[in-house]
Residue, then its C-alpha position, 0 to 999 in steps of 0.5 A: m811302246l812308250s806310255l806316260n800314264l798321266f792320269m792323276t790330277i795332281t800330276h797334271i797340275i804339277i806338270t802344267v804349273t811347271f810348263n807355265f813357269a818355265a815358259i814365262l822364264h824362257g820368255l824373260t831370259g831366253l833360256g831355261f824351258p827344256m832344262i827346268t821342265t825335264s828336271v821336274l818331270a824326271n822326278i815324276i815320270s821316267f827320264e826318257n818320257a820327260i824328254i819326250m814331254a818337253l820336246l814339242p813345246s820346246l820346239i815351238i818355243n824356240i821357233i817363236m823366240l827366233v821370229s820375235q823381236n827381230e832387228r831385221p826382216i826374218l830372212q835377213e835375220l836367219k842369213y846373219y845368224l847362219k853366216h856367223y854361227w853355222l859351225l856351231i849349228a852344224a856341230t850341234i846337229i851332229g852332237g844332237y844325233l849322238g845325244v839322242k843315241l845316248l838317251l836311248i842306250l845309256e842307263v838312266v843313272y848316268l843321265y841323272l848324274l850327267l844332268s846334275f853335273v851340268i846344272l850344278f856346274y852352271v849354277t855354281s859358276t854363275f853364283m860365283g860370278i865366273r866370267w868365262r873367257i873363251p876365244s871365238n874361233p872355228i875350233t871352239l864353235i865346233l867343240f861347244g856345239l858338239i858337246a852342247g848337242i850331245i849333252g843337250n839332247a841326252t838330258n835337255a840341259m843344252a843351255p848352260l854350255l851354250m850360254i857359257y860360250l856365248l856369254s864369253t863373247d862381246k855380243s849383245t844380249q839380243e844376239i846371244i839369245k837369238a844364237g842360243n835359240l837357233a842352236y837349241l832349235t836345230g838340236k830339237i829338230v834332230q831330237f824330234w826326228m829321232l823320237k817322233s815314232a815314240i811321240f806318235a805312239l803315245p796314248s791319245s790321252s797323253l797326246l791331247f795333254l801334250l798338245l794342251l801343254t804346248v798351247i799353254s806354254i806358248v801363251a806363257l812364253f808371250i807373257g814372259i816376252r811381254c813382261r821383259q820391259y816391266v820385270s827385273k830380269i836379275f830377279f828372275v835369273r836368280m830365281i831360276l838359278i835357285i830352282l836349278l840348284i835344287l833340281g840339280i841336287r835332286a837329280g844327283i841324289n836320284g842318280i847316286m841312289l840308283l847307282l848304289g841301289 
């Protein structure tokens, strides 16, 4: 049975601040919550427990992002995105299943290295201003959905791959955020279903802390959404890239040290 053993006050503070910060950024930019929280938590607790800690808040946040600021009634909104992105979503579900299997069987050293590679690849390409040109067709939808599902549910770093694909299209920012969060949501549902026994097996103190983090994250998310029109998104995107760069390097160092040790 998994246990998180989060009894040190300083650990609680670090985790709470991280979840707050990541949720605000997610509200502002539409991405980043699972990747940031997992990257930080993986330096404090085990990789698998870091995934579990971020799961419930991520699930709720993705639902809120989908139902907020819609251009149409919610059912029409879902119908539109399911019609245009069902292949991406279906592939994400299959990839998500395989990703959780990898999380449970793969040695943590390879998860650290995989997380580091995905984050550093995303950050480097973004800083260099690389604009990916990927044709939008059923093959690329399935390919990116499958890869994003596998890597996303194994490391919680689904956003880079989905954003690389979605940003290569001519879709609006709103549609990119919505499509990305719908894909994240399906991946999180698969992740939750496969890890629910581990979540409910947590000590009551850890479950209470997890519920508190979820509530705090929801409040912070709405703050981020509210601040979209007042705060420069470019500033926050650059800040998140710098943070991810540091976390990606740290994850890579952890992986290399475990590999050599």
